[in-house]
Structures are given as structure tokens and as C-alpha cells.
N, C-alpha and C positions, 0 to 999 in steps of 0.2 A: 504494500500500500504506500510505502514511502516513495517508490518510484512513480506511482500514479500522482502523488502530491507534487513531486518535483517536475512532472511534465503537465501539470494541470493547465497552465496557460496554452500549451499546444493543443490539448484536447478542446479547450474552450474555443480557441481560434478556428477549429474545424467543426464547431457546432455540436460537440459531443459533451453530454452531461455525465460526469462520473458519479456513480452511486454505489455504495457498499451496502451489503445486506448481511446482517448478523443474527445468529440464533440467540445471542445474549440479550438479557433484558435491557431496556432503555438506559437505566442508570449506569450499567457496566459499559455499554457501548459509548455513551456520552463521555464517560471518564477516559476511556481509551482514546477516543478521537481528540479530546482536549489535551491529554497528556502528550500525544504524538504530534499535535499541531496540524491535524488534518482539517482542511477547510471544505472538502466536498461532502455531499449529503450521505448520511448513514441512516439506514432503515433497520428497524428491529423486527424480527420474526420469532419471538420466543416460543411460539407453538409450532414453529417450523412448517407452517402451511405452504408458503411460497417455496421454501427450500425443498420440500417434498415434491412439489409440482415440477421442479427442475431436476429432480432426482439427485439432489446434492447432500442429503442427510447422511452423515457418518455416525451411526449410533454407537454410543460408548467410546467416542474417539479420543477425547482429552480427559484423562483422569476419571474415566467412566461417564463423562457427560457427553450428551449429543452435541455434535458440532456440524457446521456446514463445511463440506470439503471445498477446497479452493477451486474457483472457477471464474472465468471471465467471459462476458457476453457482449456482443455488439448487437443492439436491438434497434430497429429503425422506428420512425415516427408512428408507424401503424401497428407496432408491437411484434413484428416478425423478427425472429432471431436470425441474423445474417452471418454470424460467426460465433463460435464458442471454443473455449479451451477448458478442459476438465482435468483435474489432477487427483490422483488417489493419495498422494503424499502431501500432508498439510505443510510440510517444510519446503516444498518445491513451489516456487511462484514464477509466473511469467513476468518479464520486465515490461514496463510501459512502452519502451521503444518497439517491442514486438507487436504490441496492440496497435500502436500507431502505424506500423508497417502493414498490418492486416487491414486497417481502416483505409489506407492508401490504395490497397488492392481492390477493395470494395467500391471505392469512388471512381475507379477506371471504367 
């Protein structure tokens, strides 16, 4: 998420809104975003309703708690997923530059 924050002006210039979705409750998510200095939108899904719809729930993932597995999506204005990256390992993250590259491919 740090790389997304670092490239936020580039995403904004391309008309992309960066949004993070967490299974954590709002107070935990707000604290994390504030502590890390993230300025993009964080949404909370403590019941994992949306996370389940995108098949991202990793049950018992972190210290026995359900977590959302890492994923990145590019969704157009009509709600169609145009690109996605899914990871089974919560320690492996895609870099913002890779997402910007994929966005460039979609714009062609």
C-alpha cells in the first residue's frame, strides 16, 4: 500500500481512484491508515460480504483471524473488472508501477 500512496498523484492524473478494502473493523482500519499516512479511501468489510463476492477471504489467515488475501483490481466506471491480480501469499504484493503498466495497456 505504501507504493500505491507514493504513486497516488499518477493514479489521480489518469483518472483512477485508489480504494483499499479491509476485513478489519473501522477503528482498526482508520488507525492503520492514519499511522501509515495513507490518504486514499479505505473501506471496511468486517462481515467480509464484498470480500467473499470477490473470492478473497482467507479464513484463519492471520493468527487465526479471517483476512482478505491480497488482490488488486482495475474496475471501470460501469463496474466491470478489467484486470485483476490475486495472491495467495499475504506477504507478496504487486508494486504500483505494475498496476500503472496494466492500466496503460488497458487504455490502448
